[in-house]
N, C-alpha and C positions, 0 to 999 in steps of 0.2 A: 504493500500500500504506500509507504512513505515516498514522497516525491520532492520537488524543488519549490521553495517558497521565496517570494520577494517581499520584503517588508519595507514600506516607504513611510517614514515619519520623521519630523524634525526634532522631536523630543528624544534626546539620547538615552535618558534613564528608562523611558518606556520601551524604547527599542531593545535595550539590554535585557529588561525583564521578559519581554515577549520572545526574544531570541532564546533565552534559557528554557522557557516553557515549551517552545516549539521544537528545539533541538533534542530535548529529552524524549520526544516521541519518534525520533529517527529521521525527521525531515532534514534536508539540506536547506540552509537559509542564507539569503543574500540581503544586505541592508543598503538603504539609500536614504539620504536626509531631505531630498527634494525630488520633484518630478523629472528634472533634467538628468540627474544621476540614475534615477529609476529607469528611464527610457533607454539609457546606454546599456544598463544591465539586461534589459529585455531583449535588446538587439544582439547581445553577446552570449547570453546564457539560456539554457533550455528550461525556462520558467514554466511551472504548471499553474500555480495559484499566486495571486498578488493580494497582499494585505496592505491597504493604503488608507492614510489619514485623509479626511475631507479637506481640511484647510492646511495648505502648505505654502512656503514662502514664494514659490513661483507659479502658483495656480491652484485650481480646484480639483480635488479627487473625483468629484462627480463628473466633471467634464473629461477627466482623464479616462474614466471608465469607457465613455463613448469612443474616445480616440483609440484605445487599446482594442476594444471589441471589433472595431472596424477593420483594423489591420491584422489582429490575431484572435479570431473568434473562439478558438479552442481554449484560450486562457480564461480561467475563472477569477473574478475579482470580488473581494470582501472589503467593504468600507468601514473605517472607524469613524463614527460620528460623535461630536461633542454634545454632551447633555441630552442624548436621545433626540437629536434634531430630526423630527419626522419628515418635514418637507425635503430635506437633503436626502434622507433615506428613500423616499418615494421616487424622487427624480433619479437617484442612482439605479433603482430597480428598472425604471423605464429605459435607462441608458444601457442596460444589460448586465448590471451587477448581480452576482450570485446571491448576496445578502448584505446586510449591514448590522453593525454591533455598536453598542455604546462604549465609547473609549474609556478605559480605566475601570469600569464597573462590572464588565462582563467577561473578565479574563477566563473564568471557568467554562465559558461557552465557546471559547475560541477553538480549542482542539476538536470537539465534536463537529463544529462548523467547517473547519479545515478538512476533516476526514470526509465529510459529505461532498464538499467541493472537489476533493481529490478523486473520489469515486466517480464523479461525473466526468472529470477530465480523462481518467483512465478508461472508462467505458467508451467515450468518444474516440479515443486512440484505437481501441480494439475494433470498433465499427469501421474506422478508416482503413485499418489493416485488412479487414475482411473485404471491404469494397475494392481495395487495390488488388487483392488476390483474385476476386471475382472478375474484375476488369481485365487482369492479365490472362486469366483462364479463357475468357471469351474474346480476346483481342485478335486482330487480323494476323498477328505474328504467329499465332498458334494454329492457323490453318495450314496444313502440310501440303507441300507440292511446289514444283518449279516448272511444270509443263506450261506452255504458252496459254492454253485455254483456261487453266485455273488461275494463272497470274492475271489474265484479262478480267476475270470475274472479280478477283480481289481488288484490283485497281478501280473498277466501277463501284464496288461496294464502299471503298474508302472515300470516294468522291461524294457519294450520296449520303453517307452517314451523318455528317454535321447538319444537314438540312432536315426539314420535317416532311419531305416528299414521301408519298406512298410508293412502296417498292413491291414489285412482283418478281418472285424467284421462280424460274422455270427449270425443271430437271426431273429425271427419273427418280423413282423411290430409292432412298439410300444414298443420294449424292451429297448430303450434308446441308440441306436447305435451312434447318433450324440452327445449325452452327453459324451459318452466314447471318441469319436474322439476329442472333445473339451478339455477334461481332458488330453489326450495324448499330444495334442499340447501345453497346458498350462504347462505341465511337461517337455517339451523339450527345447533345446537350441534355438528353433525358436519362443519361446513364445511371444516375443515382436513384431513379424512380423505377416503378415496377416493370418487369418484362413478363408478360403473360402469354403462354402458348396454348393453342387449342387446335386439335385435329378435328376438322369438320366432318370427316367420314366416320367418326367414332360414335355419333349420336343420331337418334331419330330427329325428324323435323321439330317435334314438340320439345324434346329435351334440349336440343341445340338452341332453340329460341330462349328457353329458361336460362341456360348456361350463359348465353351471350348477353341478353338484355335484362335478366333478373325479373322479379315479379313482386307484386304487392300482396300482402296477406289477404286471403279470401279469393284470389284470382282463380283458383281451382281447389278441389277438395283437400289435397294434402298441403296446400299453401297456408300453414298456420301462422307464419310470420314473414315480414319483408325479407327479400333476399337480393343482395347486390349481384348484378351480372358481371361477367369478366370484362366487358367494356368499361364499366364503372370502376372495377378493381384496378384496371390499367390506366386510370386517369393520370394525366401528366407523364405517362410512360409510353410503352410500346405494346401493342397487341399483335401477336403473330398468329395468323390464320392459315394453318397447313391444310392442304387438300381443299382449297377454296372451291374448286370445280365440283365438289360433292355437295355443296350447300344447296338446299332446296330453293327453288326459284322464288317462292313466297317470302323467304327470309332475306333474299338478295336485295329486295326493295328497302327493307329496314336498315340493312348495312349501308346501302347507297345514301340514305338520309344522314347517317353518321358522318360519312365522308363529305357530304355536301354542306351540312349545317352544324356539325359537331354536337348534335343532340339526338335523342331517341326516346321512345316511350316504353316503359316497362310493361310486362304482361299484367293486365288488370288495372293499369294506371290511366289517368286522363291527362296528366301534365307531363311535358317533356323534361328530361334530365339532360343537362349540358355537361360535356366532357371535352378535355383536350387530350386526344390520344392519337398516336401515330400508328398507322396500319401497315404491316408488312404481310403480304399474302404469298402463298406458294402453291404450286400445282404441278402434277405430272401429266395433266391433260392439255390438249390443244384447245385453248379457250375460244379461239375464233371459229373453230369447227363446232364447238358447243353452242356458240351464239347462232350460227347458221342453222343448227338443228333445233333451236328454240329452247335449249336447256340452260342457257346462261344469258342474263340480261346484257344487252349491248351497251346500255349506258353505264352499268357497273363495270363492264370490261374496260371501257375507256377511262373510267375513274381509277381503276387498279393499274392500268397500263401506262402510268406516268413515267416510271423508271423501271425498265426490265433488265434483269440480270440472268442470263442463261448459265446454268451450272453443268459442266461437262460430265458425261458418264465416265466411270473408271476405265473402261476399255479404250477410251479416247485419250487417256493420259497415263498409259502403262509405264512410262519412265518413272512415275512417282511411286509405283508399287513397292520397290525395295525400301524406300524411306518410310513409307507408311507402315509396312510390315514390321520394320525394325522398331518403330514407335510403339506399336501394339504389343510386340514381343516384350519390350522393356516394361510396359505398363502392366501386362498380365503376369509376367514373371515376378515383378515386385509384389503384386497383390497375393500371389501364391507362395511367396517367399522361396522361389526357386532360382537356382543359378544356371542360366542358359546364356551361352556365349554368342550365339547367332544362328544363322540358317545355312544349310549346305546348298551347293549350286543346284542340285536337283530340285530341292524344295522351292528355291526362287524361280527356277525355270517353269515349274508347274504353276506358280502364282502368276507369272507373266504371260503364260499361254492361255490361262482360263479366261472365259468371256465375261465374267462378273455381271450377271444379270441383276444381282442384288446390290451392286456397287460397293461403296465404302462400308455399309452396314454388313454386307456379306463377308468382306475381308476381315472386319473386326471380329465377327463371330468365328470365322475359321481360325484366326490367330489365337483366340482365347481357347478354342478346342485343342489346337496343336500344343499350346503350352501345358495344358492339363495332361495331355498324353505323353509329353516328352519324358524320355528316360535316359537322356544323355546330354552332353554339353551343346549339341547342335540339333536344330529341328530338321527332320528328314522327311522325305516323301511319305514314309509310313505314318507320319503324324497328320497327314491330310485325309479328308473324307474319301472313302473308296470311290464314290461317284466322280469326284473331282479328278482323282488319279486316272480313272478309266477314260473320262472325257478327253483329258490332255494327251494321254498315251495314244488314244485313237486319232486325235488331230495330228500328232507328230507322225504316226505311221501313214496316215492319209495324205500328208503333204510330201511324202516321198523322202523324208529325211531318214538318216540311219537310226534304227532302233538298237542302241548299243548295249552290250552286255556290261554288267557292273564290274566284270573282271578284265575287260579288254583294255589295251593300252590307249585306244582311241577314246574310250569313256573317260579315262583319267585325264587325257589331254583336253577333252571337252569341258570337264568340270573345272580344270585349272584355268582355262581361258575365261570361263564364265566368272570365276571368282575374281580374276584380275579386272575384268570389265566392270564388275560390281564395285570393286575398290576405286576405280578411276571414274565412276559414275558415267560409264559409256564413252569416255574419251579414247578414241581409237589410237591416236598418235602416242599418247602416254602408255596405253596398254601394250602397243608394239615395243616401245622402249623397255618397259619392265620385263616383257617376255624375251627380249633380245632377239626379235625376229623382224623381218621387213614388214612395212605397212601393207604391201600387196599380199604377202603371205597371210597376214592376219585377216584381211577381208575374205580371202579364199576359205580360211578355216571357219570364219563366221557363217559364210554361205553354206559350207559343207555340213556344219553341225546345226544350222538353223538357230544361231544364237542371237540374242538381243533384238528379236523381232517384235514389232508392235502392230496391232491391228489398226 
Protein backbone atom coordinates (compact mmCIF):
# COMPACT_ATOMS: atom_id res chain seq x y z
CA UNK A 1 0.00 0.00 0.00
CA UNK A 2 2.57 2.73 1.00
CA UNK A 3 3.35 5.19 -1.75
CA UNK A 4 4.80 8.67 -2.20
CA UNK A 5 3.40 11.77 -0.50
CA UNK A 6 4.17 15.44 -1.17
CA UNK A 7 3.54 17.74 1.80
CA UNK A 8 3.26 21.46 0.98
CA UNK A 9 3.02 23.82 3.98
CA UNK A 10 4.89 26.98 5.02
CA UNK A 11 4.78 26.10 8.76
CA UNK A 12 7.99 24.20 9.42
CA UNK A 13 6.87 22.77 12.81
CA UNK A 14 3.63 21.39 11.38
CA UNK A 15 5.55 19.89 8.45
CA UNK A 16 7.89 18.16 10.89
CA UNK A 17 5.01 16.75 12.93
CA UNK A 18 3.12 15.48 9.86
CA UNK A 19 6.30 14.05 8.36
CA UNK A 20 6.90 11.92 11.48
CA UNK A 21 3.28 10.67 11.53
CA UNK A 22 3.25 9.83 7.82
CA UNK A 23 6.75 8.27 7.68
CA UNK A 24 5.88 5.85 10.52
CA UNK A 25 3.23 4.34 8.23
CA UNK A 26 5.84 3.48 5.59
CA UNK A 27 5.12 6.28 3.12
CA UNK A 28 7.92 8.11 1.30
CA UNK A 29 7.46 11.83 1.90
CA UNK A 30 8.75 14.97 0.17
CA UNK A 31 8.39 18.47 1.65
CA UNK A 32 7.92 21.92 0.15
CA UNK A 33 7.29 25.28 1.81
CA UNK A 34 5.45 26.88 -1.12
CA UNK A 35 3.69 26.06 -4.38
CA UNK A 36 6.71 26.83 -6.57
CA UNK A 37 8.89 24.29 -4.74
CA UNK A 38 5.99 21.82 -4.68
CA UNK A 39 5.52 22.12 -8.46
CA UNK A 40 9.21 21.37 -9.05
CA UNK A 41 8.95 18.23 -6.91
CA UNK A 42 5.83 17.13 -8.81
CA UNK A 43 7.73 17.47 -12.08
CA UNK A 44 10.70 15.53 -10.75
CA UNK A 45 9.34 12.81 -8.43
CA UNK A 46 6.67 10.07 -8.83
CA UNK A 47 4.16 11.63 -6.41
CA UNK A 48 0.94 9.71 -5.66
CA UNK A 49 -0.84 11.99 -3.15
CA UNK A 50 -0.40 15.68 -2.30
CA UNK A 51 -1.18 17.06 1.17
CA UNK A 52 -1.38 20.81 0.70
CA UNK A 53 -2.18 23.88 2.81
CA UNK A 54 -4.86 26.21 1.46
CA UNK A 55 -3.03 29.51 2.18
CA UNK A 56 0.58 29.62 1.02
CA UNK A 57 2.99 32.52 0.46
CA UNK A 58 2.78 32.28 -3.33
CA UNK A 59 -0.81 31.28 -3.92
CA UNK A 60 -3.94 29.34 -3.01
CA UNK A 61 -4.02 25.59 -2.51
CA UNK A 62 -7.60 25.59 -3.82
CA UNK A 63 -6.42 26.97 -7.18
CA UNK A 64 -3.41 24.62 -7.08
CA UNK A 65 -5.79 21.63 -6.98
CA UNK A 66 -7.32 22.63 -10.32
CA UNK A 67 -3.91 23.23 -11.87
CA UNK A 68 -2.50 19.84 -10.78
CA UNK A 69 -5.62 17.84 -11.69
CA UNK A 70 -5.59 19.38 -15.17
CA UNK A 71 -2.00 18.27 -15.81
CA UNK A 72 -1.82 15.11 -13.68
CA UNK A 73 -5.37 13.78 -13.09
CA UNK A 74 -4.09 10.55 -11.49
CA UNK A 75 -2.64 12.43 -8.47
CA UNK A 76 -4.98 12.80 -5.50
CA UNK A 77 -4.89 16.00 -3.41
CA UNK A 78 -5.97 16.49 0.20
CA UNK A 79 -6.21 20.11 1.40
CA UNK A 80 -5.41 21.40 4.87
CA UNK A 81 -7.92 24.16 5.65
CA UNK A 82 -7.64 26.65 8.52
CA UNK A 83 -10.41 26.66 11.15
CA UNK A 84 -12.63 24.32 9.08
CA UNK A 85 -13.09 26.89 6.31
CA UNK A 86 -16.11 25.30 4.59
CA UNK A 87 -16.24 27.54 1.48
CA UNK A 88 -12.57 26.70 0.76
CA UNK A 89 -13.31 23.01 1.23
CA UNK A 90 -16.35 23.05 -1.07
CA UNK A 91 -14.47 24.87 -3.82
CA UNK A 92 -11.52 22.48 -3.44
CA UNK A 93 -13.83 19.49 -3.98
CA UNK A 94 -15.30 21.15 -7.07
CA UNK A 95 -11.75 21.63 -8.38
CA UNK A 96 -11.06 17.92 -7.98
CA UNK A 97 -9.61 17.54 -4.46
CA UNK A 98 -9.92 14.09 -2.87
CA UNK A 99 -10.94 15.63 0.49
CA UNK A 100 -10.09 18.40 2.94
CA UNK A 101 -9.20 18.35 6.61
CA UNK A 102 -8.98 20.96 9.35
CA UNK A 103 -5.38 21.96 9.87
CA UNK A 104 -3.90 21.04 13.25
CA UNK A 105 -7.09 19.57 14.76
CA UNK A 106 -7.59 16.42 12.68
CA UNK A 107 -4.13 14.82 12.71
CA UNK A 108 -5.65 11.48 13.77
CA UNK A 109 -7.74 11.50 10.57
CA UNK A 110 -4.80 12.13 8.22
CA UNK A 111 -3.52 8.54 7.94
CA UNK A 112 -6.94 6.91 7.21
CA UNK A 113 -7.56 9.67 4.65
CA UNK A 114 -4.15 9.16 3.04
CA UNK A 115 -4.79 5.40 2.91
CA UNK A 116 -8.10 5.89 1.09
CA UNK A 117 -6.54 8.35 -1.35
CA UNK A 118 -3.64 5.94 -1.99
CA UNK A 119 -6.07 3.06 -2.61
CA UNK A 120 -7.78 5.14 -5.28
CA UNK A 121 -4.44 6.03 -6.91
CA UNK A 122 -3.25 2.42 -6.97
CA UNK A 123 -6.59 1.16 -8.31
CA UNK A 124 -6.35 3.69 -11.13
CA UNK A 125 -2.80 2.53 -11.89
CA UNK A 126 -3.96 -1.08 -12.11
CA UNK A 127 -6.81 -0.09 -14.43
CA UNK A 128 -4.37 1.80 -16.69
CA UNK A 129 -2.03 -1.21 -16.78
CA UNK A 130 -4.90 -3.50 -17.74
CA UNK A 131 -6.05 -1.07 -20.44
CA UNK A 132 -2.51 -0.95 -21.84
CA UNK A 133 -2.33 -4.75 -21.86
CA UNK A 134 -5.69 -5.00 -23.59
CA UNK A 135 -4.71 -2.27 -26.07
CA UNK A 136 -1.47 -4.09 -26.83
CA UNK A 137 -3.24 -7.44 -27.17
CA UNK A 138 -5.65 -6.06 -29.75
CA UNK A 139 -3.25 -3.74 -31.56
CA UNK A 140 -2.46 -3.99 -35.27
CA UNK A 141 1.09 -5.09 -34.34
CA UNK A 142 -0.37 -8.35 -33.05
CA UNK A 143 -1.98 -9.28 -36.38
CA UNK A 144 0.41 -11.84 -37.84
CA UNK A 145 1.51 -11.90 -41.44
CA UNK A 146 3.64 -10.13 -44.03
CA UNK A 147 1.91 -11.26 -47.23
CA UNK A 148 0.85 -8.30 -49.42
CA UNK A 149 -2.89 -8.98 -49.10
CA UNK A 150 -2.89 -8.96 -45.28
CA UNK A 151 -0.58 -5.92 -45.12
CA UNK A 152 -3.00 -4.03 -47.41
CA UNK A 153 -5.90 -4.93 -45.10
CA UNK A 154 -3.93 -3.79 -42.02
CA UNK A 155 -2.98 -0.49 -43.71
CA UNK A 156 -6.64 0.21 -44.57
CA UNK A 157 -7.73 -0.62 -41.01
CA UNK A 158 -5.05 1.66 -39.51
CA UNK A 159 -6.24 4.55 -41.66
CA UNK A 160 -9.93 4.18 -40.78
CA UNK A 161 -9.44 3.40 -37.07
CA UNK A 162 -9.15 7.03 -35.76
CA UNK A 163 -12.37 8.06 -37.54
CA UNK A 164 -15.95 7.19 -36.59
CA UNK A 165 -16.70 5.76 -40.04
CA UNK A 166 -18.76 2.58 -40.31
CA UNK A 167 -16.54 -0.31 -41.46
CA UNK A 168 -17.54 -3.45 -43.37
CA UNK A 169 -15.14 -6.41 -43.11
CA UNK A 170 -15.47 -8.95 -45.91
CA UNK A 171 -13.98 -12.42 -45.78
CA UNK A 172 -14.54 -16.12 -45.38
CA UNK A 173 -15.30 -17.64 -41.99
CA UNK A 174 -12.17 -17.86 -39.84
CA UNK A 175 -10.17 -15.09 -41.54
CA UNK A 176 -9.91 -13.00 -38.36
CA UNK A 177 -12.69 -10.45 -38.80
CA UNK A 178 -13.28 -10.00 -35.06
CA UNK A 179 -9.53 -9.55 -34.46
CA UNK A 180 -9.56 -6.73 -37.03
CA UNK A 181 -12.65 -5.18 -35.44
CA UNK A 182 -10.96 -5.20 -32.01
CA UNK A 183 -7.79 -3.66 -33.44
CA UNK A 184 -9.81 -0.88 -35.14
CA UNK A 185 -11.57 -0.19 -31.83
CA UNK A 186 -8.25 -0.21 -29.92
CA UNK A 187 -6.83 2.29 -32.42
CA UNK A 188 -9.80 4.67 -32.17
CA UNK A 189 -10.72 7.50 -29.81
CA UNK A 190 -13.32 5.10 -28.36
CA UNK A 191 -10.61 2.68 -27.18
CA UNK A 192 -11.36 3.12 -23.47
CA UNK A 193 -15.07 2.50 -23.99
CA UNK A 194 -16.97 -0.79 -24.50
CA UNK A 195 -16.32 -3.14 -27.42
CA UNK A 196 -19.38 -5.37 -27.82
CA UNK A 197 -19.45 -8.25 -30.32
CA UNK A 198 -22.57 -10.05 -31.53
CA UNK A 199 -22.90 -12.88 -34.03
CA UNK A 200 -26.15 -12.22 -35.88
CA UNK A 201 -26.44 -15.82 -37.05
CA UNK A 202 -26.60 -17.16 -33.48
CA UNK A 203 -30.11 -15.87 -32.68
CA UNK A 204 -33.65 -16.08 -34.00
CA UNK A 205 -35.23 -12.85 -35.22
CA UNK A 206 -37.06 -12.23 -31.90
CA UNK A 207 -34.06 -12.98 -29.69
CA UNK A 208 -31.75 -10.90 -31.86
CA UNK A 209 -34.13 -7.93 -31.60
CA UNK A 210 -34.16 -8.21 -27.79
CA UNK A 211 -30.38 -8.63 -27.62
CA UNK A 212 -29.69 -5.68 -29.90
CA UNK A 213 -32.30 -3.15 -28.86
CA UNK A 214 -33.34 -4.24 -25.36
CA UNK A 215 -36.90 -4.03 -24.03
CA UNK A 216 -39.18 -2.46 -21.46
CA UNK A 217 -40.72 -4.45 -18.60
CA UNK A 218 -44.02 -5.95 -19.78
CA UNK A 219 -43.08 -5.90 -23.47
CA UNK A 220 -43.71 -9.67 -23.49
CA UNK A 221 -44.56 -12.38 -20.95
CA UNK A 222 -41.05 -13.02 -19.59
CA UNK A 223 -40.00 -9.33 -19.61
CA UNK A 224 -40.30 -8.74 -15.86
CA UNK A 225 -37.86 -5.81 -15.83
CA UNK A 226 -36.20 -3.38 -18.25
CA UNK A 227 -33.23 -4.75 -20.20
CA UNK A 228 -30.54 -2.78 -21.97
CA UNK A 229 -29.75 -3.95 -25.47
CA UNK A 230 -26.20 -4.36 -26.78
CA UNK A 231 -26.46 -1.14 -28.78
CA UNK A 232 -27.05 0.74 -25.53
CA UNK A 233 -24.35 -1.28 -23.74
CA UNK A 234 -21.91 -0.19 -26.46
CA UNK A 235 -22.78 3.51 -26.04
CA UNK A 236 -19.69 5.69 -26.69
CA UNK A 237 -17.88 2.55 -27.83
CA UNK A 238 -17.98 0.09 -30.73
CA UNK A 239 -20.57 -2.53 -31.69
CA UNK A 240 -19.24 -5.36 -33.87
CA UNK A 241 -21.99 -7.17 -35.81
CA UNK A 242 -20.56 -10.40 -37.22
CA UNK A 243 -22.42 -12.24 -39.99
CA UNK A 244 -24.56 -9.15 -40.69
CA UNK A 245 -25.86 -10.89 -43.83
CA UNK A 246 -27.81 -13.28 -41.58
CA UNK A 247 -29.85 -10.48 -39.95
CA UNK A 248 -33.60 -10.70 -40.66
CA UNK A 249 -34.72 -8.01 -43.10
CA UNK A 250 -37.29 -6.63 -40.58
CA UNK A 251 -34.47 -5.84 -38.11
CA UNK A 252 -32.34 -4.28 -40.81
CA UNK A 253 -34.62 -1.22 -40.89
CA UNK A 254 -34.14 -0.69 -37.13
CA UNK A 255 -30.37 -0.93 -37.53
CA UNK A 256 -30.55 1.53 -40.41
CA UNK A 257 -32.26 4.03 -38.10
CA UNK A 258 -29.38 3.72 -35.62
CA UNK A 259 -26.88 4.46 -38.38
CA UNK A 260 -28.90 7.39 -39.73
CA UNK A 261 -30.17 9.07 -36.55
CA UNK A 262 -28.14 7.57 -33.66
CA UNK A 263 -31.37 6.50 -31.95
CA UNK A 264 -33.62 3.45 -31.67
CA UNK A 265 -36.79 2.31 -29.92
CA UNK A 266 -36.64 -0.57 -27.44
CA UNK A 267 -39.13 -3.41 -27.71
CA UNK A 268 -42.28 -2.31 -25.87
CA UNK A 269 -41.19 1.35 -25.65
CA UNK A 270 -42.66 4.42 -27.31
CA UNK A 271 -39.79 6.88 -26.86
CA UNK A 272 -36.47 6.69 -28.74
CA UNK A 273 -33.16 6.11 -26.94
CA UNK A 274 -30.17 8.09 -28.21
CA UNK A 275 -26.70 6.54 -28.48
CA UNK A 276 -23.25 7.32 -29.81
CA UNK A 277 -21.96 4.04 -31.15
CA UNK A 278 -19.63 3.05 -33.96
CA UNK A 279 -20.74 0.09 -36.05
CA UNK A 280 -18.27 -2.40 -37.50
CA UNK A 281 -20.00 -5.13 -39.50
CA UNK A 282 -18.66 -8.31 -41.05
CA UNK A 283 -19.96 -10.93 -43.45
CA UNK A 284 -18.84 -13.89 -45.54
CA UNK A 285 -21.76 -13.31 -47.90
CA UNK A 286 -21.83 -11.29 -51.13
CA UNK A 287 -24.17 -8.53 -49.93
CA UNK A 288 -24.83 -7.07 -53.38
CA UNK A 289 -26.17 -10.45 -54.48
CA UNK A 290 -28.26 -10.57 -51.30
CA UNK A 291 -29.67 -7.12 -52.19
CA UNK A 292 -30.52 -8.32 -55.71
CA UNK A 293 -32.26 -11.38 -54.21
CA UNK A 294 -34.34 -9.15 -51.89
CA UNK A 295 -32.72 -10.58 -48.73
CA UNK A 296 -30.79 -7.47 -47.73
CA UNK A 297 -31.91 -3.84 -47.73
CA UNK A 298 -30.17 -1.78 -50.38
CA UNK A 299 -30.20 1.39 -48.23
CA UNK A 300 -28.58 -0.47 -45.32
CA UNK A 301 -25.99 -1.96 -47.66
CA UNK A 302 -24.91 1.51 -48.77
CA UNK A 303 -24.82 2.70 -45.12
CA UNK A 304 -22.55 -0.20 -44.20
CA UNK A 305 -20.49 0.02 -47.36
CA UNK A 306 -18.80 3.30 -46.32
CA UNK A 307 -15.37 1.75 -45.80
CA UNK A 308 -14.80 -1.83 -46.94
CA UNK A 309 -11.82 -3.97 -45.91
CA UNK A 310 -11.47 -7.35 -47.65
CA UNK A 311 -9.64 -9.96 -45.54
CA UNK A 312 -7.72 -12.60 -47.51
CA UNK A 313 -8.27 -16.34 -47.14
CA UNK A 314 -5.34 -18.24 -45.63
CA UNK A 315 -4.77 -20.14 -48.90
CA UNK A 316 -4.06 -16.74 -50.54
CA UNK A 317 -1.30 -15.90 -48.04
CA UNK A 318 0.43 -19.23 -47.52
CA UNK A 319 3.81 -17.56 -46.96
CA UNK A 320 2.42 -16.50 -43.55
CA UNK A 321 1.63 -20.06 -42.45
CA UNK A 322 5.06 -20.88 -40.88
CA UNK A 323 5.00 -17.69 -38.77
CA UNK A 324 1.41 -18.23 -37.67
CA UNK A 325 2.01 -21.91 -36.94
CA UNK A 326 5.05 -21.02 -34.82
CA UNK A 327 2.98 -18.47 -32.88
CA UNK A 328 0.27 -21.02 -32.08
CA UNK A 329 2.90 -23.65 -31.28
CA UNK A 330 4.44 -21.38 -28.64
CA UNK A 331 1.02 -20.33 -27.32
CA UNK A 332 -0.32 -23.85 -26.83
CA UNK A 333 2.99 -25.32 -25.64
CA UNK A 334 3.10 -22.67 -22.92
CA UNK A 335 -0.50 -23.39 -21.92
CA UNK A 336 0.21 -27.13 -21.77
CA UNK A 337 3.56 -26.57 -20.04
CA UNK A 338 5.28 -28.58 -22.79
CA UNK A 339 8.77 -28.06 -24.23
CA UNK A 340 8.50 -28.21 -28.03
CA UNK A 341 11.35 -26.81 -30.12
CA UNK A 342 9.57 -26.49 -33.45
CA UNK A 343 8.11 -28.28 -36.48
CA UNK A 344 9.90 -30.61 -38.86
CA UNK A 345 9.94 -29.97 -42.60
CA UNK A 346 7.31 -32.59 -43.36
CA UNK A 347 4.88 -31.03 -40.89
CA UNK A 348 5.39 -27.57 -42.41
CA UNK A 349 5.06 -28.90 -45.95
CA UNK A 350 1.72 -30.46 -45.10
CA UNK A 351 0.53 -27.17 -43.56
CA UNK A 352 1.55 -25.20 -46.65
CA UNK A 353 -0.08 -27.63 -49.09
CA UNK A 354 -3.41 -27.83 -47.24
CA UNK A 355 -6.25 -25.76 -48.76
CA UNK A 356 -7.44 -24.29 -45.37
CA UNK A 357 -11.17 -24.01 -45.96
CA UNK A 358 -11.52 -23.04 -42.29
CA UNK A 359 -8.74 -20.44 -42.58
CA UNK A 360 -6.93 -19.16 -39.44
CA UNK A 361 -9.46 -20.77 -37.10
CA UNK A 362 -8.73 -24.18 -38.65
CA UNK A 363 -4.95 -23.64 -38.38
CA UNK A 364 -5.30 -22.65 -34.73
CA UNK A 365 -7.33 -25.80 -33.95
CA UNK A 366 -4.90 -28.07 -35.79
CA UNK A 367 -1.89 -26.56 -33.97
CA UNK A 368 -3.58 -27.00 -30.58
CA UNK A 369 -4.30 -30.65 -31.41
CA UNK A 370 -0.73 -31.23 -32.65
CA UNK A 371 0.76 -29.81 -29.44
CA UNK A 372 -1.47 -32.08 -27.34
CA UNK A 373 -0.36 -35.13 -29.36
CA UNK A 374 3.35 -34.20 -29.47
CA UNK A 375 5.64 -36.75 -27.86
CA UNK A 376 9.00 -35.32 -28.93
CA UNK A 377 10.85 -32.01 -29.40
CA UNK A 378 9.44 -31.47 -32.92
CA UNK A 379 5.92 -31.60 -34.33
CA UNK A 380 5.75 -34.20 -37.10
CA UNK A 381 3.26 -35.26 -39.77
CA UNK A 382 1.99 -37.90 -37.35
CA UNK A 383 0.67 -35.11 -35.11
CA UNK A 384 -1.66 -33.87 -37.89
CA UNK A 385 -5.22 -35.15 -38.42
CA UNK A 386 -5.28 -38.25 -40.64
CA UNK A 387 -7.65 -36.59 -43.13
CA UNK A 388 -5.24 -33.67 -43.60
CA UNK A 389 -2.31 -36.07 -44.13
CA UNK A 390 -4.29 -38.02 -46.74
CA UNK A 391 -5.50 -34.92 -48.59
CA UNK A 392 -1.99 -33.50 -48.87
CA UNK A 393 -0.35 -36.83 -49.74
CA UNK A 394 -2.97 -37.31 -52.46
CA UNK A 395 -2.35 -33.80 -53.80
CA UNK A 396 1.43 -34.38 -53.88
CA UNK A 397 1.05 -37.69 -55.74
CA UNK A 398 -1.54 -36.20 -58.09
CA UNK A 399 0.78 -33.33 -59.01
CA UNK A 400 3.37 -35.78 -60.27
CA UNK A 401 5.95 -34.95 -57.62
CA UNK A 402 8.12 -37.61 -56.02
CA UNK A 403 6.51 -39.60 -53.22
CA UNK A 404 9.72 -40.00 -51.26
CA UNK A 405 10.58 -42.74 -48.82
CA UNK A 406 11.41 -41.58 -45.31
CA UNK A 407 14.73 -43.48 -45.62
CA UNK A 408 15.87 -42.25 -49.05
CA UNK A 409 18.74 -39.82 -49.58
CA UNK A 410 16.43 -37.65 -51.71
CA UNK A 411 14.00 -37.40 -48.77
CA UNK A 412 16.77 -36.15 -46.52
CA UNK A 413 17.86 -33.61 -49.15
CA UNK A 414 14.29 -32.41 -49.60
CA UNK A 415 13.79 -31.99 -45.83
CA UNK A 416 17.08 -30.14 -45.47
CA UNK A 417 16.36 -27.72 -48.32
CA UNK A 418 12.89 -27.04 -46.85
CA UNK A 419 14.38 -26.32 -43.40
CA UNK A 420 16.86 -23.82 -44.88
CA UNK A 421 14.09 -22.18 -46.96
CA UNK A 422 12.05 -21.80 -43.76
CA UNK A 423 15.07 -20.35 -41.96
CA UNK A 424 15.61 -17.70 -44.69
CA UNK A 425 11.85 -17.04 -44.97
CA UNK A 426 11.95 -18.14 -48.63
CA UNK A 427 14.97 -16.04 -49.68
CA UNK A 428 16.37 -18.18 -52.52
CA UNK A 429 19.71 -16.36 -52.84
CA UNK A 430 20.43 -16.69 -49.11
CA UNK A 431 19.25 -20.33 -49.16
CA UNK A 432 21.64 -21.17 -52.03
CA UNK A 433 24.50 -19.48 -50.17
CA UNK A 434 23.85 -21.42 -46.96
CA UNK A 435 23.53 -24.71 -48.87
CA UNK A 436 26.69 -23.88 -50.83
CA UNK A 437 25.03 -24.62 -54.17
CA UNK A 438 24.33 -22.53 -57.25
CA UNK A 439 21.07 -20.57 -57.46
CA UNK A 440 20.11 -22.45 -60.66
CA UNK A 441 20.65 -25.77 -58.88
CA UNK A 442 18.45 -24.62 -56.00
CA UNK A 443 15.59 -23.66 -58.35
CA UNK A 444 15.88 -27.07 -60.06
CA UNK A 445 15.69 -28.83 -56.67
CA UNK A 446 12.68 -26.70 -55.62
CA UNK A 447 10.88 -27.64 -58.83
CA UNK A 448 11.88 -31.30 -58.54
CA UNK A 449 10.65 -31.66 -54.96
CA UNK A 450 7.72 -29.24 -55.26
CA UNK A 451 8.98 -27.06 -52.41
CA UNK A 452 7.70 -23.64 -51.32
CA UNK A 453 4.66 -23.71 -53.57
CA UNK A 454 1.67 -21.47 -52.83
CA UNK A 455 -1.73 -21.76 -54.38
